[in-house]
C-alpha positions in Angstrom: 0.2 0.2 0.4 1.5 3.2 -0.8 2.2 5.8 1.9 0.3 9.1 1.8 0.5 12.3 3.9 0.3 13.5 6.2 0.5 10.3 8.6 -1.1 10.1 11.7 0.6 9.1 14.8 1.0 5.5 16.0 -1.4 4.8 19.3 0.0 1.6 20.4 2.0 2.9 23.2 1.0 7.0 23.5 3.5 9.6 24.2 5.8 9.8 27.2 6.4 13.9 26.5 5.7 16.4 24.5 7.2 19.9 24.7 5.2 22.6 22.5 6.8 25.3 21.6 5.3 28.7 20.3 7.7 30.7 18.2 6.9 34.2 17.1 9.5 36.0 14.4 10.6 39.3 16.0 13.6 40.9 16.2 14.6 43.8 18.4 17.0 46.8 18.2 18.5 48.7 21.0 20.0 51.9 21.4 23.7 51.6 23.1 23.6 55.0 25.1 19.5 54.8 26.6 18.5 50.9 25.9 15.5 51.9 24.3 14.5 48.8 22.4 11.9 48.8 19.2 10.7 45.5 18.2 9.8 44.6 14.7 7.0 41.7 14.4 7.4 39.7 11.5 4.6 37.8 10.2 6.7 34.4 10.9 4.9 32.3 13.7 4.8 28.3 13.9 5.0 25.3 16.4 8.0 23.5 17.1 7.9 20.3 19.1 9.7 17.7 21.3 8.5 14.1 21.9 9.8 11.5 24.2 8.1 7.9 24.0 8.4 5.6 26.9 10.7 3.1 26.8 9.8 -0.1 24.9 10.9 -3.4 23.8 11.5 -3.9 19.9 7.7 -5.0 19.1 6.5 -1.7 20.1 9.9 0.3 18.7 10.0 -1.3 15.4 6.6 0.5 14.6 7.5 3.7 15.7 10.6 3.4 13.7 9.5 2.0 10.8 6.5 5.5 11.2 9.8 7.7 11.7 11.4 6.4 8.2 8.1 6.1 6.1 8.6 9.9 6.5 12.0 10.6 4.9 13.6 13.0 6.8 11.6 16.7 6.4 9.6 15.4 3.1 6.5 13.7 4.7 4.3 15.2 7.2 1.9 14.0 10.0 -0.8 15.6 12.1 -0.6 16.1 15.8 -1.6 18.2 18.3 -1.7 18.6 22.5 -2.2 15.1 23.6 -3.9 16.6 27.3 -6.0 19.7 24.7 -8.2 17.5 23.1 -11.0 18.8 24.9 -12.0 22.1 25.3 -12.7 23.4 29.2 -15.6 25.6 27.4 -19.3 25.0 27.2 -19.1 24.4 23.4 -22.4 23.6 21.9 -23.9 24.1 18.3 -21.9 23.5 14.7 -19.0 26.4 14.6 -18.3 27.3 11.1 -16.6 30.1 9.6 -18.4 33.0 9.6 -17.1 35.2 6.4 -14.8 34.7 4.0 -11.3 36.2 3.4 -10.5 36.3 6.9 -6.4 35.5 7.7 -4.7 37.0 10.6 -4.8 36.3 14.3 -8.6 36.7 15.1 -11.4 35.0 13.0 -15.4 35.6 13.2 -17.9 32.3 13.3 -21.2 31.6 13.6 -23.6 28.4 14.2 -22.6 28.2 18.2 -25.1 28.2 20.8 -26.7 31.1 21.5 -25.7 33.4 24.6 -23.1 31.5 26.3 -20.6 32.7 28.7 -17.5 31.0 28.4 -18.2 29.4 25.0 -14.2 28.4 24.6 -12.0 29.5 27.3 -8.5 30.7 26.8 -6.1 28.0 25.9 -8.4 25.8 24.5 -8.0 25.2 20.6 -9.4 25.1 17.6 -8.5 23.2 14.0 -8.9 24.7 10.3 -8.8 22.5 8.0 -8.2 18.8 7.7 -5.3 16.3 6.8 -2.9 18.2 4.2 -4.5 21.4 4.9 -5.0 20.9 9.0 -3.8 24.0 11.1 -4.5 24.3 14.7 -4.9 26.9 16.6 -4.9 27.8 20.7 -7.6 30.4 21.8 -5.8 33.3 23.4 -8.9 35.1 25.8 -12.3 33.9 27.0 -15.2 33.8 23.9 -18.7 34.2 25.0 -21.4 34.0 22.0 -23.9 36.5 21.1 -28.0 35.6 20.8 -27.2 35.0 17.1 -24.5 32.1 17.9 -21.7 34.5 16.9 -18.0 34.9 18.5 -14.7 36.2 17.3 -11.9 34.3 18.6 -8.5 36.2 19.3 -5.8 33.1 18.3 -2.3 32.1 17.7 -0.8 31.4 15.4 -2.6 33.4 12.9 -4.1 32.3 9.7 -1.9 32.0 6.4 -4.4 30.8 4.6 -7.8 32.0 4.8 -10.7 29.2 5.4 -13.9 29.0 3.7 -17.2 31.0 4.5 -18.7 28.3 6.3 -16.0 25.8 6.7 -15.7 23.7 9.5 -14.5 25.1 13.0 -13.0 21.8 14.9 -13.0 22.1 18.7 -12.2 18.7 20.0 -9.1 16.5 19.3 -7.5 19.2 17.1 -4.2 18.7 15.6 -2.1 20.5 12.7 0.2 19.3 10.4 3.9 19.0 11.2 7.1 17.8 9.7 10.3 16.3 11.1 13.1 19.0 11.6 16.2 16.8 10.8 16.6 14.0 8.1 18.7 11.9 10.4 16.5 10.1 12.9 18.6 8.0 16.1 17.2 5.8 18.2 19.1 4.1 21.3 19.0 0.8 22.5 20.4 -0.3 26.2 21.6 -3.6 27.3 18.2 -4.7 28.7 17.0 -4.6 25.2 14.4 -1.3 25.6 14.6 0.9 22.9 14.7 4.9 23.6 13.0 7.3 20.8 12.6 10.8 20.8 12.2 13.2 17.8 11.6 16.7 17.2 9.4 18.8 14.9 8.3 21.9 13.0 4.9 23.0 11.8 4.5 22.1 8.4 4.1 25.6 6.8 3.6 25.9 2.7 
């Protein structure tokens, strides 16, 4: 069977540790005399991740090793999110969709939510836009209330790069984004007790 991308994470062992890193491309100049600073906000924003798998025997390890090798270094992509952020902490309700075309940037208007809900989503919850090869996931930055028409505006990070279609589904649970390995070389350790140690690092796939 032909391998297609993005791949899903193997689920037979679970993950031991995941470090998610939010990176903003900013620069700063500073006067050497007054220390006055000037900040430049560039458009670049991306997720980075470091994943540590639990120690495992060869039966389980080989499935992970084969999956990593199937990505062909930085070439292939896979879907991953926050393993503890699968369920939103907000009340949710309704069937949220994008409210209006041509939306890019750090906020998005949605509708189709339950009407007049306080904390429909809470700061720190996630949304996903798109699916498979277009999937991006975003963290909500402020508590979100819906109005009497079931509409709301979400402040999110990272900013939306490609505008979703009007009426596109806004996913609020089991959210994932598209990642690729951050290096063309992968390695794993094998100790005297026949236990494998596997870690890998990834960056958000931006095309």
